[in-house]
Backbone bond lengths (Angstrom), bond angles and torsions (degrees), N, CA, C in turn:
res aa  C-N    CA-C-N  psi(-1)  N-CA   C-N-CA  omega(-1)  CA-C   N-CA-C  phi
1 X - - - 1.432 - - 1.579 113.91 -
2 X 1.206 117.11 142.63 1.501 114.54 -179.20 1.555 107.84 -78.71
3 X 1.324 116.84 159.05 1.362 122.71 165.45 1.626 103.96 -112.99
4 X 1.390 108.36 158.32 1.430 118.21 -175.06 1.540 106.41 -124.01
5 X 1.402 115.20 149.95 1.445 123.40 175.52 1.416 107.81 -103.38
6 X 1.304 122.60 105.88 1.469 128.39 176.70 1.566 107.07 -114.20
7 X 1.303 116.04 121.42 1.500 122.02 -175.82 1.587 116.09 49.11
8 X 1.362 110.43 42.90 1.514 120.90 -177.01 1.522 108.04 68.52
9 X 1.200 126.20 10.89 1.474 125.29 -172.54 1.705 102.85 -110.11
10 X 1.261 121.78 122.96 1.473 124.01 176.40 1.535 111.10 -74.39
11 X 1.358 118.39 131.15 1.381 120.67 -174.39 1.596 105.80 -113.99
12 X 1.364 116.43 110.91 1.466 121.51 172.60 1.465 110.80 -76.32
13 X 1.251 123.22 125.88 1.469 125.68 174.48 1.454 112.52 -101.28
14 X 1.358 120.11 104.50 1.385 122.34 178.38 1.650 105.54 -68.22
15 X 1.286 117.89 177.15 1.443 122.82 -173.76 1.472 108.31 -65.05
16 X 1.335 119.72 -43.58 1.444 127.41 173.60 1.540 114.65 -58.05
17 X 1.455 113.23 -52.76 1.417 111.99 -176.43 1.722 109.26 -70.75
18 X 1.231 111.50 -33.31 1.524 111.41 176.09 1.498 111.11 -59.78
19 X 1.322 119.95 -42.82 1.455 122.88 179.89 1.570 110.21 -61.63
20 X 1.315 112.15 -43.90 1.442 121.67 -179.15 1.591 109.20 -59.46
21 X 1.241 115.46 -54.16 1.522 122.66 172.92 1.549 113.99 -53.48
22 X 1.256 114.36 -50.08 1.421 120.83 177.82 1.426 111.82 -58.00
23 X 1.176 120.73 -47.88 1.516 126.39 175.54 1.539 113.86 -56.80
24 X 1.241 115.58 -38.08 1.528 123.20 -176.65 1.522 106.02 -70.62
25 X 1.393 118.51 -44.75 1.449 124.71 -175.26 1.530 112.05 -77.20
26 X 1.335 118.93 -23.74 1.459 121.23 -173.92 1.526 115.45 -106.35
27 X 1.359 114.34 9.52 1.468 114.75 -174.81 1.564 109.91 -66.01
28 X 1.315 119.05 -30.61 1.422 120.49 -178.55 1.559 116.46 -87.84
29 X 1.319 111.00 -0.38 1.547 118.39 -171.07 1.539 107.37 -96.56
30 X 1.346 119.17 152.88 1.367 121.87 173.73 1.468 120.00 -85.08
31 X 1.236 122.85 157.91 1.455 126.28 -171.22 1.513 116.96 -49.43
32 X 1.372 113.34 -39.09 1.463 122.72 -178.38 1.528 105.35 -64.55
33 X 1.348 120.57 -48.55 1.371 125.31 -178.68 1.547 112.11 -57.00
34 X 1.418 113.47 -50.23 1.441 122.48 176.77 1.586 114.56 -50.33
35 X 1.407 109.43 -48.14 1.399 114.57 179.78 1.562 117.70 -67.99
36 X 1.406 116.82 -36.54 1.370 122.34 177.50 1.615 108.72 -72.46
37 X 1.383 119.83 -24.51 1.412 119.88 179.99 1.466 112.34 -76.11
38 X 1.308 120.08 -8.00 1.508 123.79 177.19 1.502 107.80 -88.20
39 X 1.387 123.06 -9.95 1.466 123.83 179.89 1.484 110.29 -90.78
40 X 1.343 119.47 127.34 1.394 125.91 178.46 1.479 118.07 -58.58
41 X 1.268 120.02 128.43 1.427 120.35 178.41 1.550 117.31 98.45
42 X 1.404 115.27 -13.15 1.437 116.04 -177.10 1.634 109.51 -78.27
43 X 1.266 109.53 164.01 1.602 113.79 -179.39 1.501 105.37 -72.57
44 X 1.394 115.35 -25.40 1.480 115.43 178.47 1.487 112.44 -72.16
45 X 1.266 117.90 -30.63 1.527 121.37 173.42 1.483 113.13 -65.68
46 X 1.338 115.11 -37.80 1.593 117.75 179.26 1.482 107.60 -73.41
47 X 1.440 116.29 -38.93 1.479 113.99 176.84 1.532 114.99 -64.46
48 X 1.302 113.22 -35.53 1.511 119.66 -175.03 1.609 106.59 -69.54
49 X 1.324 115.51 -33.62 1.525 120.68 179.03 1.435 110.33 -71.14
50 X 1.414 117.11 -37.41 1.451 119.06 175.99 1.487 115.06 -69.85
51 X 1.374 114.35 -33.04 1.517 120.85 173.70 1.439 110.60 -64.12
52 X 1.375 119.38 -41.56 1.375 122.10 178.19 1.535 116.35 -63.54
53 X 1.350 112.61 -40.26 1.508 121.53 180.00 1.545 104.34 -63.61
54 X 1.370 118.49 -48.40 1.455 121.77 -177.18 1.488 114.15 -64.45
55 X 1.379 114.93 -32.08 1.407 118.71 -177.44 1.655 108.09 -75.78
56 X 1.307 114.80 -34.41 1.555 117.56 173.35 1.424 109.93 -66.43
57 X 1.341 119.34 -45.29 1.432 121.04 -175.86 1.562 110.79 -64.45
58 X 1.342 118.95 -37.62 1.401 122.03 175.18 1.433 114.18 -63.11
59 X 1.359 117.91 -44.23 1.498 124.16 173.39 1.558 112.05 -58.53
60 X 1.359 114.43 -37.85 1.508 114.40 178.47 1.553 110.25 -70.97
61 X 1.307 112.04 -38.65 1.499 111.87 -176.27 1.516 113.11 -71.55
62 X 1.349 119.50 -30.80 1.446 125.94 171.94 1.447 118.18 -66.50
63 X 1.407 114.87 -41.89 1.477 117.42 -175.32 1.470 109.25 -155.65
64 X 1.363 121.90 80.60 1.428 129.70 179.44 1.514 115.27 -41.98
65 X 1.396 111.35 -47.81 1.485 117.22 -172.62 1.526 109.81 -67.67
66 X 1.300 119.04 -44.68 1.464 125.78 178.45 1.463 108.53 -59.67
67 X 1.377 113.86 -44.20 1.468 117.51 -177.24 1.481 113.68 -61.91
68 X 1.361 115.09 -44.56 1.559 119.49 175.32 1.445 116.10 -58.99
69 X 1.344 110.82 -43.94 1.563 114.64 -177.40 1.533 111.28 -78.42
70 X 1.340 120.94 -29.17 1.446 118.44 -176.96 1.520 113.86 -96.73
71 X 1.408 116.30 -35.19 1.467 118.52 -167.60 1.538 109.59 -106.72
72 X 1.342 118.24 -37.23 1.402 121.19 -179.14 1.644 115.83 -77.08
73 X 1.330 108.28 -46.13 1.500 114.80 177.23 1.428 109.31 -90.41
74 X 1.384 107.46 150.76 1.519 116.37 173.87 1.427 115.82 -135.76
75 X 1.250 120.81 153.98 1.480 122.02 176.72 1.564 104.80 -147.04
76 X 1.251 116.14 91.81 1.490 123.92 -173.86 1.412 110.19 -106.66
77 X 1.398 117.69 128.74 1.550 125.97 -174.42 1.399 110.54 -115.82
78 X 1.353 117.82 153.93 1.471 130.76 167.22 1.535 108.79 52.94
79 X 1.320 118.54 -130.84 1.423 123.77 -177.09 1.462 122.02 -52.34
80 X 1.377 111.38 -33.00 1.531 120.65 -179.94 1.560 106.46 -67.96
81 X 1.456 109.44 -46.57 1.445 112.50 -179.73 1.528 115.91 -62.40
82 X 1.389 112.70 -42.25 1.514 116.93 173.71 1.503 113.69 -56.67
83 X 1.362 116.54 -47.76 1.464 119.20 -178.39 1.543 115.23 -68.59
84 X 1.307 117.96 -20.86 1.512 120.18 -177.30 1.374 113.95 -97.42
85 X 1.433 121.20 -4.43 1.460 125.47 -169.58 1.527 111.38 -60.48
86 X 1.295 113.50 -50.99 1.465 120.78 178.31 1.470 112.68 -55.62
87 X 1.342 119.16 -49.68 1.440 122.37 -178.57 1.557 112.40 -59.18
88 X 1.412 112.12 -45.03 1.392 122.39 -176.54 1.570 109.77 -61.41
89 X 1.376 118.49 -50.74 1.333 126.41 -177.93 1.532 111.98 -65.88
90 X 1.360 114.74 -36.64 1.519 120.32 173.71 1.530 109.76 -61.68
91 X 1.294 120.09 -46.96 1.394 123.77 179.23 1.587 113.87 -64.62
92 X 1.295 114.80 -36.42 1.461 122.05 175.69 1.569 107.18 -59.99
93 X 1.355 114.84 -50.38 1.485 119.67 -176.86 1.526 110.67 -57.11
94 X 1.362 116.21 -47.11 1.520 121.83 175.97 1.492 114.11 -60.72
95 X 1.402 115.04 -42.16 1.491 116.28 -176.40 1.440 111.09 -69.36
96 X 1.327 121.75 -45.57 1.334 117.68 179.90 1.571 117.20 -88.34
97 X 1.288 115.50 -20.79 1.537 121.93 176.12 1.483 112.64 68.31
98 X 1.269 119.75 23.15 1.440 125.57 176.50 1.495 118.02 -111.61
99 X 1.397 118.76 14.19 1.366 120.39 -172.32 1.492 108.19 -156.75
100 X 1.303 122.87 170.20 1.413 126.69 168.86 1.552 109.69 -153.86
101 X 1.245 117.41 164.20 1.407 123.85 176.46 1.545 118.16 -104.46
102 X 1.225 119.26 142.26 1.482 119.08 177.03 1.556 111.24 -131.60
103 X 1.234 113.48 147.01 1.524 124.62 -177.46 1.646 110.41 -83.83
104 X 1.290 109.80 119.27 1.513 111.49 174.58 1.448 120.64 -96.36
105 X 1.404 115.46 9.03 1.400 116.73 -178.94 1.511 112.45 -82.80
106 X 1.287 116.76 154.13 1.404 122.30 174.03 1.582 109.00 -90.80
107 X 1.398 111.80 173.54 1.430 116.27 -172.01 1.513 112.72 -57.15
108 X 1.366 121.92 -43.16 1.343 121.22 178.38 1.429 119.71 -68.24
109 X 1.283 117.72 -28.91 1.510 124.89 171.55 1.521 109.38 -65.63
110 X 1.345 118.73 -45.89 1.466 122.29 178.71 1.541 107.81 -60.57
111 X 1.347 119.09 -50.24 1.438 121.43 176.06 1.482 119.46 -49.76
112 X 1.416 109.36 -48.47 1.469 118.25 175.64 1.552 112.41 -61.68
113 X 1.301 118.74 -36.85 1.457 121.91 -179.97 1.520 111.21 -68.13
114 X 1.344 112.13 -38.86 1.509 120.65 177.94 1.571 107.90 -62.72
115 X 1.295 116.38 -45.63 1.495 121.15 -178.21 1.444 109.36 -63.77
116 X 1.260 118.85 -36.68 1.468 123.30 -176.92 1.462 117.31 -90.68
117 X 1.446 112.15 2.25 1.412 121.88 176.30 1.560 109.91 65.21
118 X 1.265 120.43 23.22 1.434 123.66 174.88 1.509 113.26 -81.53
119 X 1.312 116.75 -23.70 1.545 119.97 -176.24 1.558 108.83 -64.55
120 X 1.188 122.13 -16.52 1.434 122.27 179.04 1.507 110.79 -82.01
121 X 1.336 117.23 -38.50 1.445 116.22 174.83 1.489 114.39 -83.21
122 X 1.297 116.80 -32.01 1.497 125.16 -178.46 1.446 108.94 -123.19
123 X 1.301 119.74 77.89 1.515 125.75 -174.50 1.571 109.50 -51.73
124 X 1.325 116.63 -33.95 1.544 115.66 -179.09 1.455 108.60 -119.65
125 X 1.313 114.39 28.24 1.431 118.95 177.22 1.516 116.12 77.23
126 X 1.376 120.45 -176.86 1.354 120.50 179.19 1.522 117.61 -80.39
127 X 1.309 112.86 -15.08 1.449 118.47 174.36 1.584 105.87 -123.76
128 X 1.351 111.44 134.64 1.449 122.83 -178.28 1.461 109.16 -150.27
129 X 1.316 111.69 166.01 1.556 119.40 -177.04 1.620 105.06 -111.13
130 X 1.347 113.01 132.43 1.432 123.52 165.45 1.450 111.23 -95.03
131 X 1.342 118.37 119.34 1.436 125.60 -172.55 1.593 105.81 -103.16
132 X 1.305 119.65 107.48 1.493 115.54 178.50 1.463 107.26 -102.62
133 X 1.313 114.94 131.62 1.529 124.92 -179.36 1.460 104.69 -87.68
134 X 1.330 121.25 131.48 1.406 125.24 175.35 1.545 113.83 -106.24
135 X 1.332 113.09 134.62 1.457 118.44 -178.34 1.507 108.10 -93.08
136 X 1.340 117.71 141.79 1.525 123.44 -178.50 1.512 106.55 -76.02
137 X 1.333 115.09 150.14 1.477 117.01 175.62 1.450 110.93 -87.97
138 X 1.378 115.61 -18.38 1.453 120.74 -179.74 1.567 111.40 -94.63
139 X 1.324 114.54 125.19 1.520 115.96 -175.01 1.547 112.83 -66.25
140 X 1.327 114.37 -31.77 1.456 111.49 -175.51 1.473 113.29 -71.75
141 X 1.338 119.83 -22.73 1.396 120.68 179.23 1.630 112.02 -70.16
142 X 1.282 111.20 -31.94 1.472 114.41 177.17 1.569 112.18 -60.91
143 X 1.290 117.74 -33.52 1.499 119.78 -177.02 1.575 110.56 -96.99
144 X 1.262 121.36 0.02 1.394 129.02 -179.59 1.625 110.63 -58.67
145 X 1.245 118.44 127.68 1.531 117.48 178.15 1.461 114.04 -63.45
146 X 1.398 118.70 -25.70 1.469 121.67 175.17 1.492 113.11 -87.67
147 X 1.279 112.91 18.03 1.548 117.83 -172.25 1.541 109.03 -60.43
148 X 1.373 115.16 134.45 1.434 118.23 177.25 1.483 105.62 -125.69
149 X 1.407 117.26 142.60 1.420 119.34 175.53 1.509 114.57 -65.45
150 X 1.219 119.90 137.63 1.460 122.10 175.79 1.573 105.75 -106.37
151 X 1.333 110.29 127.63 1.419 118.56 -173.68 1.525 108.08 -134.43
152 X 1.381 116.00 137.97 1.399 120.30 164.55 1.418 107.37 -108.37
153 X 1.375 113.60 136.03 1.577 120.21 -178.53 1.506 101.42 -113.61
154 X 1.391 110.26 136.60 1.494 120.79 172.36 1.563 103.90 -127.35
155 X 1.354 112.14 124.05 1.481 118.28 177.08 1.527 104.28 -91.88
156 X 1.392 112.30 130.29 1.435 124.57 -175.47 1.505 105.74 -117.42
157 X 1.472 115.72 127.13 1.365 120.45 174.20 1.638 103.45 -112.49
158 X 1.310 111.54 114.69 1.507 114.22 -170.88 1.538 107.07 -72.77
159 X 1.270 125.23 -13.15 1.457 123.93 174.59 1.459 115.89 -68.14
160 X 1.349 113.88 -21.09 1.362 119.91 175.40 1.521 119.01 -96.53
161 X 1.465 116.04 -3.40 1.385 118.89 175.46 1.634 109.33 -84.31
162 X 1.305 111.15 137.10 1.495 115.58 -173.33 1.525 111.20 -130.13
163 X 1.333 120.73 -3.36 1.461 122.09 178.80 1.590 112.33 -164.36
164 X 1.290 116.82 130.76 1.526 125.43 174.95 1.426 108.00 -121.24
165 X 1.363 120.70 127.20 1.387 119.45 -174.38 1.572 103.93 -148.69
166 X 1.376 112.33 140.82 1.479 120.52 179.22 1.538 110.85 133.42
167 X 1.314 111.44 -145.28 1.506 117.04 172.65 1.428 102.29 -145.21
168 X 1.429 116.07 170.72 1.486 119.32 -174.50 1.489 116.10 -62.57
169 X 1.257 122.48 -13.92 1.489 121.60 -179.59 1.689 102.11 -86.24
170 X 1.261 120.48 -36.74 1.490 123.63 179.08 1.513 111.04 -147.19
171 X 1.411 118.57 117.79 1.335 118.13 -179.91 1.609 106.08 -149.43
172 X 1.410 113.05 166.64 1.382 120.00 -176.42 1.537 109.84 -121.05
173 X 1.282 119.32 130.12 1.445 121.22 173.68 1.510 107.58 -105.86
174 X 1.401 112.19 113.24 1.464 119.93 -175.77 1.556 107.90 -95.54
175 X 1.259 113.28 128.60 1.538 117.22 178.07 1.532 107.30 -126.60
176 X 1.380 115.81 -179.39 1.486 120.05 179.52 1.496 117.91 -54.69
177 X 1.404 108.15 -48.32 1.490 110.29 -176.34 1.579 114.89 -126.35
178 X 1.391 115.85 12.23 1.445 121.49 175.28 1.432 112.67 -148.52
179 X 1.315 119.97 166.53 1.456 123.49 171.88 1.611 105.58 -136.82
180 X 1.323 114.92 137.93 1.424 118.29 170.98 1.564 111.40 -108.65
181 X 1.350 112.22 126.84 1.435 116.81 -179.98 1.538 104.32 -104.68
182 X 1.420 115.46 115.69 1.399 123.42 -176.69 1.381 116.04 -110.42
183 X 1.267 121.85 126.35 1.445 126.18 176.02 1.546 107.34 -169.68
184 X 1.359 117.65 -148.69 1.446 119.76 169.83 1.446 110.38 -56.17
185 X 1.352 120.68 -47.05 1.379 118.42 172.18 1.651 109.23 -102.77
186 X 1.309 109.61 158.00 1.487 116.21 -174.78 1.526 106.15 -114.47
187 X 1.319 114.59 141.75 1.425 121.51 172.47 1.492 117.65 -143.96
188 X 1.366 116.21 137.19 1.425 116.29 173.70 1.472 110.96 -108.42
189 X 1.318 118.35 130.63 1.433 124.61 -179.23 1.610 108.51 -112.65
190 X 1.299 118.13 112.03 1.413 120.99 175.81 1.585 114.73 -86.33
191 X 1.274 116.31 123.17 1.461 121.39 178.67 1.500 108.46 -88.06
192 X 1.276 112.63 131.08 1.577 117.63 -179.49 1.490 106.65 -120.20
């Protein structure tokens, strides 16, 4: 799912909110346009994205308090949290530019997910790796010819995620035995 920047505030759209916004902006469109707008790269897709941005901007201008409480902040629980974990962390990686996601499934697992049509909802499966890139505090290290990237890898199993709370700038991923605190700084809290 894309995130939008409205008034310098990033807006994460969960599956439910995305559908709600999509329904709002496509109510006057015919069924053919709606179908084509779901295909990546079409002019209808670009138009739908612009309509969604304009709708969010209008909601913000009409009532900023409502906008912040309903569209900026999120509080997803149980199955909804589990199903939106990948999208949220993907948007987090893109927003801060300090991390990426990688797929941990082997070929047979990918094939099975495609057959069961799960690869649409879980593009990298239910288990994926968050790769956090660390910056050096020493300037000389950055320009060293022997420079190696420093990466922290966190394996996330979305089946264990039961709550997502916050906004795209700063949120917490609550799981059975760990919590991720994601923002400008990143923290892992192990529950024992």
